[in-house]
Backbone as CSV, one residue per row, in Angstrom:
resi,resn,N_x,N_y,N_z,CA_x,CA_y,CA_z,C_x,C_y,C_z
1,ALA,23.203,17.920,-10.621,22.060,17.318,-11.324,21.664,16.627,-10.879
2,VAL,21.928,15.545,-9.703,20.873,14.781,-9.106,19.534,15.686,-8.671
3,VAL,19.779,16.661,-7.745,18.950,17.412,-7.211,17.962,17.828,-8.356
4,SER,18.269,18.562,-9.307,17.386,18.766,-10.555,16.796,17.605,-11.298
5,THR,17.132,16.250,-11.330,16.767,15.406,-11.785,15.480,15.036,-10.916
6,GLN,15.838,14.915,-9.658,14.752,14.900,-8.820,13.822,15.881,-8.573
7,SER,14.127,16.873,-8.661,13.161,18.057,-9.084,12.116,17.926,-10.379
8,THR,12.946,17.497,-11.491,12.182,17.162,-12.746,11.339,16.120,-12.625
9,GLY,11.653,14.996,-11.869,10.963,13.937,-11.595,9.644,14.204,-10.850
10,ASP,9.769,14.809,-9.823,8.709,15.534,-8.872,7.180,16.229,-9.502
11,SER,8.007,17.134,-10.501,7.445,18.257,-11.000,6.407,17.827,-12.534
12,THR,7.065,16.828,-13.316,6.841,16.789,-14.438,5.248,16.670,-14.852
13,SER,4.970,15.615,-13.914,3.273,15.229,-14.240,2.509,15.230,-13.264
14,PRO,1.253,15.375,-13.219,0.194,15.363,-12.212,-0.100,14.103,-11.677
15,TYR,0.595,13.140,-12.296,0.169,11.579,-12.239,1.146,11.093,-11.404
16,GLY,0.671,9.715,-10.942,1.938,9.097,-10.107,1.785,7.580,-10.114
17,LEU,1.041,6.941,-11.117,1.007,5.546,-10.913,2.295,4.535,-10.479
18,THR,3.144,4.415,-11.197,4.840,3.970,-11.172,5.732,4.650,-11.367
19,GLY,6.835,4.481,-10.891,8.066,4.985,-11.276,9.178,3.943,-10.853
20,SER,10.471,4.348,-11.919,11.654,3.602,-11.604,12.901,4.372,-11.389
21,ILE,13.853,4.111,-10.359,15.046,4.801,-10.221,15.969,3.867,-10.435
22,PHE,16.684,4.189,-11.497,17.997,3.358,-11.688,19.411,4.037,-11.410
23,CYS,20.051,3.254,-10.408,21.264,3.980,-9.741,21.998,2.923,-9.196
24,LYS,23.393,3.059,-9.371,24.221,1.878,-8.950,24.622,2.628,-7.304
25,ASP,24.835,3.870,-7.123,25.243,4.504,-5.879,23.896,4.452,-5.120
26,ARG,24.168,3.537,-4.004,23.183,3.192,-3.181,22.796,4.888,-2.368
27,THR,23.401,5.514,-1.832,23.424,6.719,-1.358,22.291,7.717,-1.849
28,ILE,22.797,7.621,-3.269,21.839,8.404,-4.193,20.497,7.757,-4.498
29,LEU,20.523,6.428,-4.496,19.069,5.887,-4.652,18.222,5.921,-3.458
30,ASP,18.993,6.168,-2.155,18.326,6.332,-0.982,17.877,7.374,-1.040
31,GLU,18.658,8.777,-1.557,18.079,9.991,-1.629,16.999,10.419,-2.286
32,THR,17.315,9.916,-3.396,15.893,9.944,-4.180,14.846,9.308,-4.313
33,HIS,14.868,8.386,-3.733,13.854,7.735,-3.184,13.086,8.631,-1.842
34,LYS,13.885,8.986,-1.136,13.234,10.116,-0.100,12.742,11.442,-0.701
35,ALA,12.986,11.970,-1.645,12.867,12.980,-2.502,11.723,12.606,-3.399
36,LEU,11.568,11.508,-3.999,10.419,11.236,-4.682,9.189,10.225,-3.714
37,ARG,9.144,10.521,-2.780,8.338,9.182,-1.992,7.000,9.294,-2.157
38,HIS,6.463,10.546,-2.669,4.919,10.736,-2.576,4.643,10.913,-4.181
39,THR,5.521,10.546,-5.354,5.531,10.881,-6.603,4.875,9.746,-7.314
40,ALA,4.879,8.512,-6.461,4.205,7.276,-7.673,3.778,6.338,-6.448
41,GLY,2.662,5.844,-6.812,2.047,4.642,-5.983,2.992,3.125,-5.733
42,ASN,3.917,3.163,-6.541,4.893,2.023,-6.892,6.139,2.469,-6.939
43,ILE,7.111,2.343,-6.304,8.633,2.548,-6.877,9.280,1.327,-6.927
44,TYR,9.982,1.191,-8.260,11.023,0.208,-8.240,12.391,0.557,-8.708
45,PHE,13.451,-0.188,-7.799,14.958,0.144,-7.655,15.497,-0.601,-8.762
46,ASN,16.188,-0.052,-9.851,16.851,-0.790,-10.609,16.155,-2.325,-11.375
47,ASP,14.648,-1.672,-11.829,13.886,-2.505,-12.208,12.848,-1.904,-13.050
48,LYS,12.426,-2.060,-14.266,11.355,-1.667,-15.112,9.916,-1.155,-14.096
49,SER,9.481,-0.223,-14.723,8.014,-0.017,-13.573,6.806,-1.021,-13.789
50,THR,7.215,-2.189,-14.844,6.237,-2.974,-15.253,6.391,-4.202,-14.776
51,GLY,7.383,-4.067,-13.760,7.525,-5.376,-13.002,6.916,-6.044,-12.101
52,SER,5.768,-5.333,-11.769,5.024,-6.189,-10.405,4.641,-7.176,-10.712
53,VAL,4.047,-8.041,-9.971,3.910,-9.238,-10.012,2.377,-9.387,-9.209
54,VAL,1.290,-9.622,-10.350,-0.043,-9.442,-10.174,-0.125,-10.505,-9.096
55,GLY,-0.960,-10.124,-7.991,-1.673,-11.015,-7.043,-0.647,-10.998,-5.808
56,GLN,0.600,-10.853,-6.165,1.570,-10.822,-5.236,2.112,-9.490,-4.558
57,GLN,2.200,-8.154,-5.570,2.390,-6.977,-4.899,1.387,-6.086,-5.093
58,PRO,1.062,-5.164,-4.016,-0.378,-4.221,-4.042,0.402,-3.525,-5.050
59,PHE,-0.896,-2.694,-5.699,-0.745,-1.924,-6.871,-1.812,-0.702,-6.840
60,GLY,-1.490,0.562,-6.929,-2.197,1.730,-6.652,-1.239,2.830,-6.736
61,GLY,-1.946,3.992,-7.315,-1.125,5.346,-7.808,-1.752,6.334,-6.962
62,SER,-0.656,7.530,-6.981,-0.902,8.539,-6.282,-1.074,9.797,-6.913
63,ARG,-1.324,10.774,-6.310,-1.438,12.138,-7.034,-2.916,11.869,-8.102
64,ALA,-3.313,12.150,-9.125,-4.159,12.303,-10.199,-4.034,10.849,-10.370
65,SER,-3.350,9.913,-10.159,-3.678,8.406,-10.650,-4.238,7.942,-9.699
66,GLY,-4.916,8.215,-8.474,-5.780,7.585,-7.418,-5.347,7.996,-6.034
67,THR,-5.768,7.658,-5.182,-5.569,7.598,-3.974,-4.749,6.635,-2.992
68,ASN,-3.823,5.627,-3.821,-2.907,4.812,-3.603,-3.466,4.043,-3.086
69,ASP,-4.922,3.841,-3.214,-5.279,2.451,-2.327,-4.568,1.314,-3.079
70,LYS,-4.346,0.312,-2.486,-3.306,-0.818,-3.151,-4.527,-2.127,-3.307
71,ALA,-4.781,-2.322,-4.729,-6.037,-2.870,-5.283,-6.064,-4.398,-5.021
72,VAL,-4.617,-4.710,-4.368,-4.333,-6.450,-4.311,-4.349,-6.365,-2.582
73,SER,-4.479,-5.396,-1.884,-4.543,-5.453,-0.281,-5.762,-5.689,-0.001
74,LEU,-5.848,-6.412,1.135,-6.972,-6.726,2.211,-7.908,-5.549,2.994
75,ASN,-6.554,-4.681,3.052,-7.327,-3.542,3.707,-8.203,-2.391,2.676
76,LEU,-7.932,-2.916,1.574,-8.923,-2.141,0.369,-10.287,-2.678,0.475
77,ILE,-10.601,-3.871,1.171,-11.984,-4.419,1.478,-12.923,-3.455,2.230
78,SER,-11.810,-2.803,3.307,-12.649,-2.089,3.932,-13.528,-0.948,3.912
79,LYS,-12.925,-0.056,3.091,-13.279,0.896,2.325,-14.646,0.867,1.765
80,TRP,-15.090,-0.376,1.044,-16.718,-0.561,0.801,-17.495,-1.406,1.334
81,THR,-17.220,-1.893,2.756,-17.845,-2.755,3.388,-18.030,-2.466,5.141
82,SER,-18.914,-2.807,5.242,-19.306,-2.823,6.961,-18.905,-4.104,7.661
83,PRO,-17.415,-4.380,8.277,-17.157,-5.460,8.803,-18.289,-6.062,9.858
84,GLN,-18.414,-6.881,9.931,-18.855,-7.500,11.308,-18.691,-8.973,11.442
85,ALA,-18.340,-9.218,12.598,-17.863,-10.267,13.576,-19.235,-11.023,13.964
86,ILE,-19.274,-12.384,13.544,-20.579,-13.423,14.124,-19.835,-14.831,14.349
87,LYS,-20.555,-15.011,15.636,-20.261,-16.205,16.346,-21.509,-16.920,16.102
88,GLU,-21.248,-18.180,16.099,-22.723,-19.287,16.091,-21.916,-20.447,16.734
89,ASN,-22.520,-20.970,18.062,-22.337,-21.603,18.363,-23.582,-23.119,18.186
90,LEU,-22.799,-24.266,17.633,-23.861,-25.166,17.535,-23.601,-26.430,18.430
91,VAL,-23.565,-25.646,19.482,-23.570,-27.026,20.752,-24.644,-26.288,21.625
92,PRO,-26.172,-26.875,22.096,-26.891,-25.590,22.644,-26.184,-25.719,24.356
93,LEU,-26.582,-24.573,24.673,-25.741,-24.165,26.146,-26.873,-25.097,26.816
94,ALA,-26.124,-25.317,28.119,-26.516,-25.689,29.635,-27.077,-24.803,30.165
95,SER,-26.311,-23.795,30.279,-26.601,-22.591,31.053,-26.461,-21.542,30.674
96,HIS,-27.107,-20.032,31.137,-26.598,-18.961,30.583,-25.737,-18.311,31.440
97,THR,-24.997,-18.701,32.385,-24.532,-17.870,33.448,-23.104,-18.477,33.255
98,TYR,-22.372,-17.685,33.984,-20.545,-17.573,34.133,-20.729,-18.006,35.592
99,PRO,-19.459,-18.587,35.531,-19.004,-19.407,37.176,-19.088,-18.179,37.739
100,TYR,-18.544,-17.124,37.713,-18.419,-15.845,38.496,-19.706,-15.474,39.070
101,MET,-20.769,-15.705,38.297,-22.201,-15.304,38.712,-22.649,-16.296,40.147
102,GLU,-22.165,-17.953,39.907,-22.638,-18.433,41.031,-22.203,-18.632,42.340
103,GLN,-21.194,-17.429,42.597,-20.507,-17.022,44.195,-21.368,-16.282,44.611
């Protein structure tokens, strides 16, 4: 029955935004999580799927619900930007050489 339920959960919908697994048996919970690993962007154990905390938990879907980019994650910023590090020295340089150049 568990494998049949896992198969149904994996094949029922082309979408995969969130999912919930309710189970008292930790072994079955772990097995079900492994079987349904790619079915949803966020999976909740013994909690309703609307339980995410905005601004604290990353959120994003898989399959037809998106690319699983996490909307709250700082890693998402790099997809639309070209990061560049800038250093400014506000103290005028006395010399442009390094100590090893003086030998």
